[in-house]
Steps between C-alpha positions, in 0.01 A plus 500: 500500500814686403337827611450391858584760761558458869237621744523867619745577767434672827264449785174319477219722380217416739270760350460298183429172685154403625495323829489129432208293616566348843230226475752248366857497609784249487632384836858586584727215588465419862168693538175325586251447211233749429206495731148646492592807691417835350784683336642795695425843356749607239706814533800673346837368563664624815843602364759300336604146614745474785780359296594142426416223733769386729634154572634220281392450143160340456512114511792485758399503867681728735805335632484208260833369367573595140523226236840375404498681174357850506323638197452873476196658344565650169416869447265543204651676212851412598716343230537123548832335569665379185513124473649384170287236321421406142187601331275206423410451136228282351241510224219748546235394752128501447377807687127506577519867577592593141287229343182578694398788273535299185266212562162434651620265771807636660735290712361523862688729722515441867327757716275530786183698580666673784378840608666771305811641654428872532747568778225480766249235597254432219149652527255229409137568424321480836170343580225744588581662826302429807285764628653724763358755734817703497564739205837438322785693636636777284825406317758776545755564229839417626769757472833454327761295686857407418697181580854420525652349188457120468876454565440587868276205553635156551432275208197283569211348314254670741449820679515865370676615183633208301852507388531488127497863407792601282679816580291564813193569294153470647185425301166664544246295701224595249161375440450259212412794286821682573745272325864603460561605139612232269349213695175310461239532764613336824182295510645288223785388709543165675477433874709686748840341540761501769265472787162647599496859606378594844142642525479881483468668836327826578374541147848510360589282200817295546801681370631289222578495131192471280592158365524151637793423724601869547616515139479821294379310197200277454537119473579380152667817372865601468677680784573855398836457673561170323814634341677463823473125493721287285401185312790277608480194723387224267713202409460238243573204727275374782771539752563859401170667533123444519395389144236700318308408194605641157424863470452557864125481582539798722135608523321170473493167664423223243210294605659211695405139447202410699362850444519792741291811540371625168572839374406768260166425331467484125551838338861571554734618781457797727733763378569842651184700543274201453199481736349151513156462631510395862235259638264634758613427852254262650605320818346178600226547754450202740161640586372410155567128552172308566474224753469141384191296543503142611645263254793263451822598685700741304231569241401853434133560581253762393509844673285496821608819671687818421745642746510864585704740297858573589724797435864429447623857498601507860173645633328170598345430839692634799497161668602209268565138570879448485647210324814558698846600375584439134683170485847474367576367158610136442866455615584188310634578155458151352166446677528134587150347547385454854244266664273618779348161587579444866586120477771448242548126549426325164415821315627571152770765478345840417730513190268230360163576648353789704164584641385860537394447856640293786151393610191413295166662613269236650188638334388648173366812669844579654665451163262744340567767760870449457453622137848392400570182298602171671769438237767234445801555271681195358853510366539130433851476355673780698798273588828703489595575859526868591490489880781310679397158623235446237467138398373347177166327470533128588406239241286203619449178301229267638603220257250221532279675750403769241436861590300518818182713449154539642248296312235775492664840467831369352710692760862384520615372831663777712623587846157594626312170459419296802551123556254256647442129558860433591623662191280299255284807407561875460251791497519751223549848641309652201175310478517286818469159328664197655735326256672154524874493512658281225686199631828627351462826691380368843686578825382480854440803721677612819335619824441848355318372198776559250651252271821347632671578168377857503851649502593296196204606291554851328134517393401498872753762609535757221228722352654477153587171347524348147362164421619280213187433301428144376398409140129560563569867537601527133280542201802439268875427559699807606595698194851643449546868581451680172596859415394677176627850421297720265718791410419822308750565216345819357699805429420658838624186684825500310571875530419517873735205570225280633570213265871491586440514879234225495713263293810565716311452826335174398841378380660581832234309694471177307671301768280647773162410345311261742465141380855395432519250221124489466459865389350567156530832319368669182506841329260709292579854356261745353458822321252525214521122467625235750787258487564157644841342556587137448776412753536126464831369625571341163515841331821692474329840507145602607240522228252788482145429387301810402111510511330796339143395532382692799126400471563129519838434677632152495800289612730402206687226697312436818729232636820684438438843649539398870831339579682366800734769623779254583486313169481822285713729709733597221212589266332701772811697578567552131148647446534734799832634379384553140149637576593869544697505179228327297267793546753784541390677181123468572281796408177315561287696748214256533410248765305176448463450875189285514582272203841436664334435827272230335796340334702491820219346717436241218868396527473415873132413571572126515745550792428842649768709661615868503449729201700827516405778258712805426342781301591853427230615246127527561330196332404618152439198281276201536191488717452661736711817451536747779356846446590800718209554748647737751363853502570772743127558568469139615789500742375557856136488388226249578569354153862409571400142587435449132868545413610292798329201346576318176364657180381146402505157641717333234815474715304414810327220316832372365651515854217290646407251220853448355765594751346408839331190363832376363711597800673795325604803704582825322749769601512824300785749483350818357766731371290726275584864441145636499161407634458124515150428627620267777141450606442298185828300522500441880242217509763274341697529824209542747311181419812283456672611824773663286668825541509828321804726478471852373795705363352810320737656250748216545854595394776240564761753599277606791285201574710198406616421860139512627372282229791254535440465876124453469527250224768304681278468804200402284702214342685363798264532798331192652211392288197268550329358195142374446383636830171539678436670834218449752422658831293324769366635827322360805126440509301820512768694301538508123703682240297795375734621221847485360708801390792506263623365166346155449217313330237377755384159388187408692425655843832467671758355267768727339637372171870594470688377192821608678565652838831651605647615836396861437130423456253560792130464539240653728149375605233643725314277744141539612265327750264243360325467842384754750717366773809276499505202725870428487777651711746534207461553131742295285592647163699272269630572151624227267697545185517194276774547235777339299859584589752592231659156568175327400367406847140559595469660847242659732618802707273555798487802737298508823372771734297436814346823612312528834133616508412795712176655629686807609461783250816667620714192416452563129653845527777403740611216267453647161772480234466828316724416195303176442177688536617756246606225267139394475356848501731624223446206274122508541507872429684442179239254397236761586678766291493273197141390548339832575686829565822605660312729740304198621827310565633795704174532695504124574822503695418825675169368609660184638741706714234743636237230568747286692633783717141615566401149603794485748397847639136390548589163646786607728557850636873441528806596294576321177739204540846572360484247213205666331624854533698472177190410299392861431862575378488200260160596377618852425813359326285282282295800387818685404659195334515517121293178478199681643595861470229707338551773234677499160851461631497119469482365156288195426799275400678585819192439715423162336863399545492586867171312538661197352802514729293554816288209403784254576668701777556327829423686821853634547503657158156660544631637835799678351318603180243686704739642754852506354817482710705816509859521640737788575809422289702795637481348854615153418828555683332590820422144584523139391286555187640326201731274700455126558365377836579181689250298287662606178220738411540859375365750751249740349466857618191596697195590282383856487159656478378565144456876526691796381552597864757220506703625211802721559661706225845371590397138498472200254210265542436158349133397448397138424145435388558137401525568132758781459752685715507880509805689630403856599788746512462827688615828348733568787668164522872493559682431176746269679207282587398488126853405405514239774163339394447578135854620387353822366531847631184656348153340545328720241549268207391207704141619529276223359795283403501125517837417663719212603658553840880504464707280731739740664762481771308728738319360797180678413503333157555159635220533737254641253574222248455240767160646597382521136613147430316365812179680396521369146558140618163514688293626200369309196600793269823645381447826697659757271652806682397854395653811640284802586641856550325729741328767290543295187220415251493140615448587863125458471547126454676476837238714677224284361617222738496729812159377598473687824486837315188662345433472141249675269229243571593346833564609847831486679541228761449729804178646336368160422573376851331792660203478263446141602523596868236769460272259319528236774410733787 
């Protein structure tokens, strides 16, 4: 508002401030977590503070050497240094903030459901207090007190008064009802920024500004002193300054591809003075979780007992069972998969196959008490080496002997079989059957019982091998790799630049398409009608064939629409160059999405292959059309599952009966401006093992690089065609369920028209028998597929997991990320089948039941490996894929559900607990440099809490799908120039930027780190900048999973609550 006024000057008026509730306080950095001890009686403050703390600035230990380049903290309100740069100019950018009030379905705005930043710890609604024999102590009214001006305190993100007051002003620490004039109520503001405040002592509220991060203005509103800041510092070239989208995007982060936290619900934006309804604060109560009755391992049973109530307000039992110290966050930024099986000889690399435990329970009863899934994740084509020394999967050709398999269970020969009868027979390690050795495969045994050619046989030494399949493994001859592109050419697609970017990217990658001279290609475009293109090599120019009949689509020239890319290369290139100009004057707003889909699948159903669809308008013509279904009243309610599922089964039926049956996999690039109903469209990708990309409000000037990177990876990555996947396990163990994006044909066979290196699958195992009789459980996955070169192969991965009767072994060998992979995917299925609250309760129950079982069976501390499970459970509850409330729009949630469905374990790990690095400390160590193995050294990961943030720092957060660069309000401007080539971060708030390549050491290291992170992810990872105190800061705080939100405890509170429950 232009009438905003700064808060009143002078001392803090304690007479107008009620004493804050002490039942819930945030811990100060370095302090122990809250305990169940009673709070000390409150009293008036005892005089003013004793001056600023002494010692070095926060974050630098006493006596520690200073970094090579020293960056000074910038004083708030001081004019920035002048750095000449050119002002970027571009066409106007779509701005969801301005468009939200003019339509029913606004562009989703990132946000979080963090506790309101009121300048002091939030006061949640408490559970009914426990009875007490002591009357409440009277609350004295504090007297007035004065504090030194903020300038006398060292700049820091924590501690007493926050720097950030202009002109030495101080703001009133008022109750929510006493709001400074000209500002909206402070309860509307986002989460506290710049670090958590220390808990009040002696009944005295912490002396600070009334707004997050010590600012004198609320988040999302202009600084009254904004006139002191200039707007220079932006260049027009990548090597001059960080690039911003047209028009700035100062107060909004466009929804990134892959979908991030949702934002403002339908009904418009929150302007000054707005008071949105806040959900009731209801913390999860582990006491409400029922025990499970006897049943299959991992299955949820009916309630059989109810645990006693529990109070989380800090007044629980005086003596509580301690879970020990809160474990540290994961330190590996890339999160390479690990294996916890003791004997690694002959095991598959964990990049390909992982088990959630390093030992399998010997009985069904032990598995039930464990309460967590015995899960296996399979990433069959994860070939590109990441770790040094990683070797490729060996290829084995048995020639005349044929593929060696068990006659009964069809298990492939592997390193864990045993040899008998002088090498003439071998015993299957899965079913125990004795099999004869073919004459062409026979070899005698040595004194230890091994074949004498053991060292020469890869299938007997390596856990992962690939067999060349003979002709009897083929239903038909291998088909050529076929790519059909179905492109939206409506007015929206042309105006947003989508059509041009798609045509140019396909043209640039024609030489990189898998298949070489065998590759076939075809095109379909659509608006209110759809168009085919004849690309025969005998034609001088491509011919367009238009079909207007949407009710009964047909192929005008069936044999001439798919062409060999090598033979018709000139015609294909000519079409891609001319395509944007052919529809440049289009004003057609309609989309015949489904008729075009029918036509495209009809083109390729005789060969199968990959169908890639690009659409920018909600399907409006043909049957079915998509109708808006999202309503504010449905979001966060028990009826939300309806809009997370398809409105009808037309596209699901088409995916199963047409696409999957004819070996067609579908990828969809959704670039619509408004609500799209991804729940109805997503079955095309889900049941064909395709992929969904989501770019809300796509605009080429902002999103072209991201689209180009994602499309290039989709077209050029390793691809398997006509694939099926089966998982086998030892006798007594069977596959209970599969999770992810696939079509389950039969009991245990996954039908995969295509499978690429980014696709992963997860299955849960269960006991078929009460007790296992084997000493090891063998788990074998086999992917039968056709390579892009037309060779039929079988890729086999093996695990041999020991069986244990010791209950503690399950906890000491658990792989928490793999366990969370299964829990998260099963929770997503639960949310779609029943209600979101049921999905959240399911993973909470699994955690509490398992920890309680360990407590009852073993009166000893938790093993280190399972201590991170409560943290990951809490992170899953706060993740936008399961987050409750209206903040996450249905399209965004469905998109995330689709992405998680194919996530490997490493991606689930970083998606739940992102990696955060301190950019301003890169020069203090080897971070960003290359080590002896040629790998870029990543900085140490930081805890995801506001206590970690410093106002003079810059932090990079990687959640696997986007990168967020948080810039503190007091950051040294020289550091901004060295890293981003700007001297003012205000206009960078919410901007999607490209890191400039500068000559400074800080820039070189940061660029190296970002490039390394991006090379390990299956997505483009766009980079967004977040300014402390800016409107977009809520997006960043939504990923600080250790802090409290409106509906979920903080990590320390959750940890203590679990300990009290397990007493």
